[in-house]
C-alpha positions as a Markdown table, in Angstrom:
| # | Residue | x | y | z |
|---|---|---|---|---|
| 1 | Unk | -25.2 | -49.2 | -132.5 |
| 2 | Unk | -21.9 | -48.8 | -134.2 |
| 3 | Unk | -20.0 | -45.9 | -135.7 |
| 4 | Unk | -19.5 | -46.4 | -139.2 |
| 5 | Unk | -18.7 | -42.7 | -140.3 |
| 6 | Unk | -15.9 | -40.4 | -139.3 |
| 7 | Unk | -15.5 | -37.1 | -141.2 |
| 8 | Unk | -13.1 | -34.2 | -140.8 |
| 9 | Unk | -13.5 | -30.7 | -141.9 |
| 10 | Unk | -10.5 | -28.3 | -141.1 |
| 11 | Unk | -11.1 | -24.6 | -141.3 |
| 12 | Unk | -9.5 | -21.3 | -140.2 |
| 13 | Unk | -11.8 | -18.8 | -138.8 |
| 14 | Unk | -11.3 | -15.4 | -139.6 |
| 15 | Unk | -10.5 | -13.0 | -136.6 |
| 16 | Unk | -10.6 | -9.3 | -135.5 |
| 17 | Unk | -8.6 | -7.6 | -133.0 |
| 18 | Unk | -5.1 | -8.6 | -131.6 |
| 19 | Unk | -4.5 | -11.7 | -129.4 |
| 20 | Unk | -1.1 | -13.6 | -129.5 |
| 21 | Unk | -2.5 | -16.9 | -129.3 |
| 22 | Unk | -4.3 | -16.4 | -132.6 |
| 23 | Unk | -1.1 | -15.4 | -134.5 |
| 24 | Unk | 0.2 | -18.2 | -137.0 |
| 25 | Unk | 3.0 | -18.5 | -139.5 |
| 26 | Unk | 0.3 | -17.6 | -142.1 |
| 27 | Unk | -1.2 | -14.6 | -140.4 |
| 28 | Unk | -3.9 | -14.3 | -137.7 |
| 29 | Unk | -6.7 | -17.1 | -137.7 |
| 30 | Unk | -8.3 | -19.7 | -135.4 |
| 31 | Unk | -7.8 | -23.0 | -136.6 |
| 32 | Unk | -10.4 | -25.7 | -136.0 |
| 33 | Unk | -11.3 | -29.4 | -137.3 |
| 34 | Unk | -15.0 | -30.1 | -137.5 |
| 35 | Unk | -15.8 | -33.9 | -136.7 |
| 36 | Unk | -18.7 | -35.6 | -137.9 |
| 37 | Unk | -19.9 | -39.0 | -136.6 |
| 38 | Unk | -22.4 | -41.2 | -138.1 |
| 39 | Unk | -23.8 | -44.8 | -137.0 |
| 40 | Unk | -25.2 | -47.7 | -138.7 |
| 41 | Unk | -28.7 | -46.7 | -137.8 |
| 42 | Unk | -28.4 | -43.0 | -139.0 |
| 43 | Unk | -27.6 | -41.1 | -135.8 |
| 44 | Unk | -25.2 | -38.0 | -136.4 |
| 45 | Unk | -23.1 | -36.1 | -133.9 |
| 46 | Unk | -20.8 | -33.1 | -134.5 |
| 47 | Unk | -17.8 | -32.0 | -132.7 |
| 48 | Unk | -14.8 | -29.7 | -132.9 |
| 49 | Unk | -11.2 | -29.7 | -132.3 |
| 50 | Unk | -9.6 | -26.5 | -131.6 |
| 51 | Unk | -5.6 | -26.8 | -131.5 |
| 52 | Unk | -3.6 | -23.7 | -130.5 |
| 53 | Unk | 0.1 | -24.0 | -131.5 |
| 54 | Unk | 1.2 | -20.8 | -129.5 |
| 55 | Unk | -0.6 | -22.3 | -126.4 |
| 56 | Unk | 0.2 | -25.9 | -126.7 |
| 57 | Unk | 2.1 | -28.2 | -129.1 |
| 58 | Unk | -1.2 | -29.0 | -131.1 |
| 59 | Unk | -1.4 | -27.2 | -134.4 |
| 60 | Unk | -4.1 | -27.6 | -136.9 |
| 61 | Unk | -2.2 | -29.5 | -139.4 |
| 62 | Unk | -1.2 | -32.1 | -136.6 |
| 63 | Unk | -4.9 | -32.2 | -135.5 |
| 64 | Unk | -5.9 | -33.3 | -139.0 |
| 65 | Unk | -3.1 | -36.0 | -139.1 |
| 66 | Unk | -4.1 | -37.3 | -135.6 |
| 67 | Unk | -7.9 | -37.3 | -136.4 |
| 68 | Unk | -7.5 | -38.8 | -140.0 |
| 69 | Unk | -4.9 | -41.5 | -139.3 |
| 70 | Unk | -5.0 | -42.5 | -135.7 |
| 71 | Unk | -8.2 | -41.5 | -134.1 |
| 72 | Unk | -10.6 | -42.5 | -136.8 |
| 73 | Unk | -9.3 | -46.0 | -137.2 |
| 74 | Unk | -9.6 | -46.2 | -133.3 |
| 75 | Unk | -13.1 | -45.1 | -133.2 |
| 76 | Unk | -14.8 | -46.7 | -136.4 |
| 77 | Unk | -16.8 | -49.7 | -135.2 |
| 78 | Unk | -17.0 | -48.7 | -131.6 |
| 79 | Unk | -20.4 | -48.4 | -129.8 |
| 80 | Unk | -20.9 | -44.6 | -129.2 |
| 81 | Unk | -22.4 | -45.2 | -126.0 |
| 82 | Unk | -19.1 | -46.5 | -124.6 |
| 83 | Unk | -17.6 | -43.1 | -123.7 |
| 84 | Unk | -15.0 | -44.6 | -121.4 |
| 85 | Unk | -14.1 | -47.3 | -123.9 |
| 86 | Unk | -13.6 | -44.9 | -126.7 |
| 87 | Unk | -11.4 | -42.5 | -124.6 |
| 88 | Unk | -9.4 | -45.5 | -123.7 |
| 89 | Unk | -8.9 | -46.5 | -127.3 |
| 90 | Unk | -7.9 | -43.0 | -128.3 |
| 91 | Unk | -5.4 | -43.0 | -125.5 |
| 92 | Unk | -4.0 | -46.3 | -126.4 |
| 93 | Unk | -3.6 | -44.9 | -130.0 |
| 94 | Unk | -2.1 | -41.6 | -129.1 |
| 95 | Unk | -0.7 | -42.1 | -125.6 |
| 96 | Unk | 0.6 | -39.5 | -123.4 |
| 97 | Unk | 3.8 | -38.4 | -121.9 |
| 98 | Unk | 3.3 | -36.5 | -118.6 |
| 99 | Unk | -0.3 | -36.4 | -119.1 |
| 100 | Unk | -2.9 | -37.2 | -122.0 |
| 101 | Unk | -1.6 | -36.7 | -125.4 |
| 102 | Unk | -3.3 | -34.4 | -128.0 |
| 103 | Unk | -6.2 | -33.7 | -125.7 |
| 104 | Unk | -7.3 | -30.6 | -127.9 |
| 105 | Unk | -7.7 | -33.0 | -130.7 |
| 106 | Unk | -9.4 | -35.7 | -129.0 |
| 107 | Unk | -11.9 | -33.2 | -127.5 |
| 108 | Unk | -13.5 | -32.9 | -130.9 |
| 109 | Unk | -14.2 | -36.7 | -131.0 |
| 110 | Unk | -15.7 | -36.4 | -127.4 |
| 111 | Unk | -17.9 | -33.4 | -128.4 |
| 112 | Unk | -19.1 | -35.6 | -131.3 |
| 113 | Unk | -19.9 | -38.4 | -129.2 |
| 114 | Unk | -22.0 | -36.5 | -126.9 |
| 115 | Unk | -23.8 | -34.7 | -129.5 |
| 116 | Unk | -24.7 | -37.9 | -131.3 |
| 117 | Unk | -25.9 | -39.6 | -128.2 |
| 118 | Unk | -28.0 | -36.5 | -127.2 |
| 119 | Unk | -29.7 | -36.2 | -130.6 |
| 120 | Unk | -30.3 | -40.0 | -130.7 |
| 121 | Unk | -32.2 | -39.6 | -127.6 |
| 122 | Unk | -33.7 | -36.2 | -128.1 |
| 123 | Unk | -31.9 | -34.9 | -124.9 |
| 124 | Unk | -29.5 | -32.0 | -124.4 |
| 125 | Unk | -26.3 | -33.2 | -123.0 |
| 126 | Unk | -27.0 | -31.8 | -119.6 |
| 127 | Unk | -30.0 | -34.0 | -119.5 |
| 128 | Unk | -27.8 | -36.9 | -120.3 |
| 129 | Unk | -26.0 | -36.0 | -116.9 |
| 130 | Unk | -29.1 | -35.4 | -115.0 |
| 131 | Unk | -28.2 | -31.8 | -114.4 |
| 132 | Unk | -30.3 | -28.7 | -114.8 |
| 133 | Unk | -29.1 | -25.8 | -116.9 |
| 134 | Unk | -29.6 | -22.1 | -116.1 |
| 135 | Unk | -30.9 | -19.7 | -119.1 |
| 136 | Unk | -27.4 | -18.1 | -119.6 |
| 137 | Unk | -23.9 | -17.7 | -118.6 |
| 138 | Unk | -22.1 | -14.5 | -117.8 |
| 139 | Unk | -18.9 | -14.0 | -119.6 |
| 140 | Unk | -15.9 | -11.7 | -119.0 |
| 141 | Unk | -13.9 | -9.7 | -121.7 |
| 142 | Unk | -10.2 | -10.6 | -122.3 |
| 143 | Unk | -7.8 | -7.5 | -121.9 |
| 144 | Unk | -4.4 | -8.2 | -123.7 |
| 145 | Unk | -1.9 | -5.6 | -124.9 |
| 146 | Unk | 1.7 | -5.0 | -124.4 |
| 147 | Unk | 1.0 | -1.3 | -124.7 |
| 148 | Unk | -0.5 | 0.6 | -121.6 |
| 149 | Unk | -2.1 | 3.2 | -123.9 |
| 150 | Unk | -4.3 | 0.3 | -125.6 |
| 151 | Unk | -5.8 | -0.8 | -122.5 |
| 152 | Unk | -8.6 | 1.9 | -122.2 |
| 153 | Unk | -9.7 | 1.3 | -125.7 |
| 154 | Unk | -9.8 | -2.4 | -125.0 |
| 155 | Unk | -11.9 | -2.0 | -121.9 |
| 156 | Unk | -14.3 | 0.4 | -123.5 |
| 157 | Unk | -14.8 | -1.9 | -126.3 |
| 158 | Unk | -15.9 | -4.5 | -123.7 |
| 159 | Unk | -18.2 | -2.0 | -122.2 |
| 160 | Unk | -19.8 | -1.1 | -125.2 |
| 161 | Unk | -20.7 | -4.7 | -126.0 |
| 162 | Unk | -22.3 | -5.0 | -122.5 |
| 163 | Unk | -19.6 | -6.8 | -120.8 |
| 164 | Unk | -19.1 | -6.0 | -117.1 |
| 165 | Unk | -16.4 | -8.2 | -116.2 |
| 166 | Unk | -12.7 | -8.5 | -117.3 |
| 167 | Unk | -10.0 | -11.2 | -117.4 |
| 168 | Unk | -6.6 | -9.7 | -117.9 |
| 169 | Unk | -3.5 | -11.3 | -119.5 |
| 170 | Unk | -0.3 | -10.4 | -117.3 |
| 171 | Unk | 3.2 | -11.4 | -117.1 |
| 172 | Unk | 6.2 | -11.1 | -117.3 |
| 173 | Unk | 6.6 | -7.7 | -115.9 |
| 174 | Unk | 4.4 | -7.2 | -112.5 |
| 175 | Unk | 5.0 | -3.5 | -112.5 |
| 176 | Unk | 3.2 | -3.1 | -115.9 |
| 177 | Unk | 0.7 | -5.6 | -114.7 |
| 178 | Unk | -0.2 | -3.4 | -111.8 |
| 179 | Unk | -0.7 | -0.4 | -114.0 |
| 180 | Unk | -3.0 | -2.4 | -116.2 |
| 181 | Unk | -5.1 | -3.6 | -113.4 |
| 182 | Unk | -5.5 | 0.0 | -112.0 |
| 183 | Unk | -6.6 | 1.3 | -115.6 |
| 184 | Unk | -9.1 | -1.5 | -116.0 |
| 185 | Unk | -10.5 | -0.8 | -112.4 |
| 186 | Unk | -10.5 | 3.0 | -113.1 |
| 187 | Unk | -13.0 | 2.2 | -116.1 |
| 188 | Unk | -14.7 | -0.7 | -114.6 |
| 189 | Unk | -14.9 | -0.1 | -110.8 |
| 190 | Unk | -17.6 | -2.9 | -110.1 |
| 191 | Unk | -16.1 | -5.5 | -112.4 |
| 192 | Unk | -14.9 | -9.0 | -111.4 |
| 193 | Unk | -11.2 | -9.1 | -112.4 |
| 194 | Unk | -9.0 | -12.0 | -112.6 |
| 195 | Unk | -5.3 | -12.5 | -114.0 |
| 196 | Unk | -3.9 | -15.0 | -116.0 |
| 197 | Unk | -0.1 | -15.1 | -116.5 |
| 198 | Unk | 0.1 | -18.3 | -118.8 |
| 199 | Unk | 3.0 | -19.5 | -117.1 |
| 200 | Unk | 5.0 | -16.3 | -117.7 |
| 201 | Unk | 6.6 | -15.4 | -114.5 |
| 202 | Unk | 9.3 | -17.0 | -112.7 |
| 203 | Unk | 9.2 | -17.6 | -109.0 |
| 204 | Unk | 10.9 | -14.7 | -107.6 |
| 205 | Unk | 8.8 | -12.5 | -109.9 |
| 206 | Unk | 5.4 | -14.3 | -109.0 |
| 207 | Unk | 6.2 | -13.9 | -105.4 |
| 208 | Unk | 6.6 | -10.2 | -105.9 |
| 209 | Unk | 3.6 | -9.8 | -108.1 |
| 210 | Unk | 1.0 | -11.8 | -106.1 |
| 211 | Unk | 0.8 | -9.3 | -103.1 |
| 212 | Unk | 1.0 | -6.5 | -105.5 |
| 213 | Unk | -2.2 | -7.9 | -107.4 |
| 214 | Unk | -3.9 | -8.9 | -104.2 |
| 215 | Unk | -3.7 | -5.2 | -102.8 |
| 216 | Unk | -5.6 | -4.2 | -105.9 |
| 217 | Unk | -8.4 | -6.8 | -105.1 |
| 218 | Unk | -7.5 | -9.3 | -107.6 |
| 219 | Unk | -8.9 | -12.6 | -106.1 |
| 220 | Unk | -6.8 | -15.0 | -108.2 |
| 221 | Unk | -3.8 | -15.7 | -110.3 |
| 222 | Unk | -4.1 | -18.3 | -113.0 |
| 223 | Unk | -1.1 | -20.3 | -114.1 |
| 224 | Unk | 1.5 | -17.9 | -112.7 |
| 225 | Unk | 4.5 | -20.5 | -113.4 |
| 226 | Unk | 5.5 | -23.1 | -116.1 |
| 227 | Unk | 3.6 | -26.1 | -114.8 |
| 228 | Unk | 6.8 | -28.2 | -114.5 |
| 229 | Unk | 7.9 | -25.8 | -111.6 |
| 230 | Unk | 6.1 | -28.0 | -108.9 |
| 231 | Unk | 7.9 | -27.0 | -105.8 |
| 232 | Unk | 7.8 | -23.4 | -106.9 |
| 233 | Unk | 3.9 | -23.7 | -107.1 |
| 234 | Unk | 4.0 | -24.9 | -103.6 |
| 235 | Unk | 6.1 | -22.1 | -102.4 |
| 236 | Unk | 3.9 | -19.5 | -104.1 |
| 237 | Unk | 0.8 | -21.1 | -102.7 |
| 238 | Unk | 2.4 | -21.0 | -99.1 |
| 239 | Unk | 2.9 | -17.3 | -99.4 |
| 240 | Unk | -0.9 | -17.0 | -99.3 |
| 241 | Unk | -1.3 | -13.6 | -101.0 |
| 242 | Unk | -4.1 | -14.7 | -103.3 |
| 243 | Unk | -5.7 | -17.8 | -104.8 |
| 244 | Unk | -3.5 | -19.8 | -107.1 |
| 245 | Unk | -5.2 | -21.5 | -110.1 |
| 246 | Unk | -4.0 | -24.0 | -112.4 |
| 247 | Unk | -4.6 | -24.2 | -116.1 |
| 248 | Unk | -2.1 | -25.2 | -119.1 |
| 249 | Unk | -0.5 | -28.1 | -117.3 |
| 250 | Unk | -3.7 | -29.7 | -115.6 |
| 251 | Unk | -4.8 | -31.9 | -118.4 |
| 252 | Unk | -6.2 | -35.0 | -117.0 |
| 253 | Unk | -8.2 | -35.3 | -113.7 |
| 254 | Unk | -5.4 | -37.5 | -112.3 |
| 255 | Unk | -3.1 | -34.2 | -112.9 |
| 256 | Unk | -5.5 | -32.1 | -110.9 |
| 257 | Unk | -5.5 | -34.4 | -108.0 |
| 258 | Unk | -1.9 | -34.7 | -107.8 |
| 259 | Unk | -1.3 | -31.0 | -107.9 |
| 260 | Unk | -4.1 | -30.5 | -105.1 |
| 261 | Unk | -2.5 | -33.4 | -102.9 |
| 262 | Unk | 0.8 | -31.8 | -103.3 |
| 263 | Unk | -0.5 | -28.5 | -102.0 |
| 264 | Unk | 0.4 | -26.6 | -105.4 |
| 265 | Unk | -3.0 | -24.7 | -105.8 |
| 266 | Unk | -6.2 | -23.6 | -104.6 |
| 267 | Unk | -8.3 | -24.5 | -107.7 |
| 268 | Unk | -8.3 | -24.3 | -111.2 |
| 269 | Unk | -9.5 | -22.6 | -114.4 |
| 270 | Unk | -11.4 | -25.3 | -116.3 |
| 271 | Unk | -11.2 | -25.8 | -119.9 |
| 272 | Unk | -13.1 | -28.2 | -121.9 |
| 273 | Unk | -10.7 | -28.7 | -124.8 |
| 274 | Unk | -7.5 | -28.8 | -122.5 |
| 275 | Unk | -9.0 | -31.8 | -120.7 |
| 276 | Unk | -9.6 | -33.8 | -123.9 |
| 277 | Unk | -13.4 | -33.3 | -123.9 |
| 278 | Unk | -16.4 | -33.4 | -121.6 |
| 279 | Unk | -15.8 | -36.8 | -120.0 |
| 280 | Unk | -12.5 | -35.6 | -118.3 |
| 281 | Unk | -13.7 | -32.1 | -117.9 |
| 282 | Unk | -16.7 | -33.2 | -115.9 |
| 283 | Unk | -14.4 | -35.3 | -113.6 |
| 284 | Unk | -12.4 | -32.3 | -113.1 |
| 285 | Unk | -15.4 | -30.1 | -112.3 |
| 286 | Unk | -16.6 | -32.7 | -109.7 |
| 287 | Unk | -13.1 | -32.7 | -108.0 |
| 288 | Unk | -13.2 | -29.0 | -107.6 |
| 289 | Unk | -16.9 | -28.8 | -106.2 |
| 290 | Unk | -16.5 | -31.7 | -103.9 |
| 291 | Unk | -13.2 | -30.5 | -102.3 |
| 292 | Unk | -14.6 | -26.9 | -102.0 |
| 293 | Unk | -11.7 | -25.6 | -104.5 |
| 294 | Unk | -11.9 | -22.6 | -106.5 |
| 295 | Unk | -13.8 | -23.2 | -109.8 |
| 296 | Unk | -13.2 | -20.7 | -112.6 |
| 297 | Unk | -14.2 | -21.4 | -116.4 |
| 298 | Unk | -12.2 | -20.3 | -119.6 |
| 299 | Unk | -11.7 | -21.5 | -123.0 |
| 300 | Unk | -9.3 | -21.2 | -126.0 |
| 301 | Unk | -11.1 | -18.6 | -128.1 |
| 302 | Unk | -13.6 | -21.4 | -128.7 |
| 303 | Unk | -15.7 | -21.2 | -131.9 |
| 304 | Unk | -19.2 | -22.7 | -132.5 |
| 305 | Unk | -19.4 | -26.4 | -131.2 |
| 306 | Unk | -16.5 | -26.2 | -128.7 |
| 307 | Unk | -18.1 | -22.7 | -127.3 |
| 308 | Unk | -21.5 | -24.7 | -127.0 |
| 309 | Unk | -20.0 | -27.6 | -125.2 |
| 310 | Unk | -18.2 | -25.2 | -122.7 |
| 311 | Unk | -21.5 | -23.4 | -122.3 |
| 312 | Unk | -23.4 | -26.6 | -121.2 |
| 313 | Unk | -20.5 | -27.7 | -119.1 |
| 314 | Unk | -20.0 | -24.8 | -117.1 |
| 315 | Unk | -23.9 | -24.0 | -116.8 |
| 316 | Unk | -24.6 | -27.8 | -115.7 |
| 317 | Unk | -22.0 | -27.5 | -113.0 |
| 318 | Unk | -22.9 | -24.0 | -111.5 |
| 319 | Unk | -19.8 | -22.0 | -112.6 |
| 320 | Unk | -19.6 | -19.2 | -109.8 |
| 321 | Unk | -17.6 | -16.6 | -111.8 |
| 322 | Unk | -17.8 | -14.9 | -115.1 |
| 323 | Unk | -16.4 | -17.4 | -117.9 |
| 324 | Unk | -13.5 | -16.3 | -120.0 |
| 325 | Unk | -15.0 | -17.5 | -123.1 |
| 326 | Unk | -13.8 | -15.1 | -125.7 |
| 327 | Unk | -14.6 | -16.7 | -129.0 |
| 328 | Unk | -17.4 | -14.0 | -129.7 |
| 329 | Unk | -14.9 | -11.4 | -128.8 |
| 330 | Unk | -12.3 | -12.2 | -131.4 |
| 331 | Unk | -13.9 | -14.3 | -134.2 |
| 332 | Unk | -15.9 | -12.7 | -136.9 |
| 333 | Unk | -17.7 | -15.7 | -138.5 |
| 334 | Unk | -19.8 | -18.6 | -137.2 |
| 335 | Unk | -20.7 | -21.7 | -139.0 |
| 336 | Unk | -23.8 | -22.3 | -136.9 |
| 337 | Unk | -27.4 | -22.2 | -138.4 |
| 338 | Unk | -28.0 | -19.7 | -135.4 |
| 339 | Unk | -24.8 | -18.2 | -134.2 |
| 340 | Unk | -24.1 | -18.0 | -130.5 |
| 341 | Unk | -24.1 | -14.2 | -129.8 |
| 342 | Unk | -23.9 | -12.5 | -126.3 |
| 343 | Unk | -26.3 | -9.8 | -125.4 |
| 344 | Unk | -25.2 | -7.8 | -122.4 |
| 345 | Unk | -22.2 | -9.8 | -121.9 |
| 346 | Unk | -24.1 | -12.8 | -121.4 |
| 347 | Unk | -24.6 | -16.0 | -123.7 |
| 348 | Unk | -27.7 | -18.1 | -123.8 |
| 349 | Unk | -26.9 | -21.7 | -123.1 |
| 350 | Unk | -28.0 | -24.1 | -126.0 |
| 351 | Unk | -31.1 | -26.2 | -124.7 |
| 352 | Unk | -31.7 | -28.4 | -127.9 |
| 353 | Unk | -30.7 | -32.1 | -128.4 |
| 354 | Unk | -26.9 | -32.9 | -128.0 |
| 355 | Unk | -25.0 | -29.7 | -128.1 |
| 356 | Unk | -28.0 | -27.8 | -128.9 |
| 357 | Unk | -26.7 | -26.2 | -132.1 |
| 358 | Unk | -26.8 | -27.1 | -135.9 |
| 359 | Unk | -24.0 | -26.7 | -138.2 |
| 360 | Unk | -24.7 | -24.9 | -141.5 |
| 361 | Unk | -23.0 | -27.3 | -143.8 |
| 362 | Unk | -23.0 | -24.7 | -146.6 |
| 363 | Unk | -21.1 | -22.2 | -144.6 |
| 364 | Unk | -19.0 | -25.1 | -143.5 |
| 365 | Unk | -18.0 | -26.1 | -146.9 |
| 366 | Unk | -17.5 | -22.8 | -148.1 |
| 367 | Unk | -15.0 | -22.0 | -145.3 |
| 368 | Unk | -13.3 | -25.5 | -145.8 |
| 369 | Unk | -12.7 | -24.4 | -149.3 |
| 370 | Unk | -11.3 | -20.8 | -148.4 |
| 371 | Unk | -9.1 | -22.2 | -145.8 |
| 372 | Unk | -7.4 | -24.8 | -147.9 |
| 373 | Unk | -5.9 | -26.5 | -145.2 |
| 374 | Unk | -5.9 | -30.0 | -146.9 |
| 375 | Unk | -4.1 | -28.4 | -149.9 |
| 376 | Unk | -1.3 | -27.3 | -147.6 |
| 377 | Unk | -1.1 | -30.8 | -146.0 |
| 378 | Unk | -0.8 | -32.3 | -149.7 |
| 379 | Unk | 2.4 | -30.2 | -150.2 |
């Protein structure tokens, strides 16, 4: 079996609500690139890259160029069953610096490979791993606003859609953050709450914030500092006020092991796309589970295929907390034949072959035309 086709389809999903990671110079939207792989015997697999320029250095336009001009030549002619070999080929073509280069972009190829292998054998990706899947995954609702008066409305919107748990965006002001946590707890007294600073504190502020958040019953603080402040992470963890989770800078499994061995964290919030796909994400999940570290799950406002892959990854590895997968919260359009729609704050995990979902190619073509990404790249 050899890969003979590698097609890309860049789109911009329309969005609702305000979320700073979805802002672009052209206005709000969630960019993504669909990847379609075909083989010489007719097998097909679909994946999706989800670049986020305001979260990392990968933007929609760079993802298109990397997929088209670098990863496609590296993948064509390869045996799709050789997952390790294809990841190695992609990492040779686009190498890293501190860690894996262009992981969000590479994740689209990885997802397409898993979808192809599952469809070719009639098995869900979790079955390829030999792992059972639960029926559904519980989600948390993202609360993010710089204005305190907006917090009740945001929480009530989540409650109205059946969500019972919340993940809160915090930093840089811990006094404001404490007020947000108190407000959310007032409206959702039984919710599981956790905080994500996206690297927005400095050490002195984080040392002040952590005990304040812990006093409110917050169990974990995700990515409190910029990832390159390694000694500061050790100092914050030594304080012991609450669990310290890594996110942004923990790209490869090697990164996670290094940070654990250096005493910089108590666990991690796992993201499929941040790791470069399901192969490295599974390795990270196994490290967390084997070492008894805190295992949280989140995403990058994942649409459609990336969302399906995340649901399978977390479900198959027994995620113990509500997952911060907020694609259904902010995205107003799906390109699946049967969209993934939460009910009561829970999402059913796709169980069909591959990623368990089917792309509606007519819808995809229409959004590609409306998005006009290739027109911008052409000048």
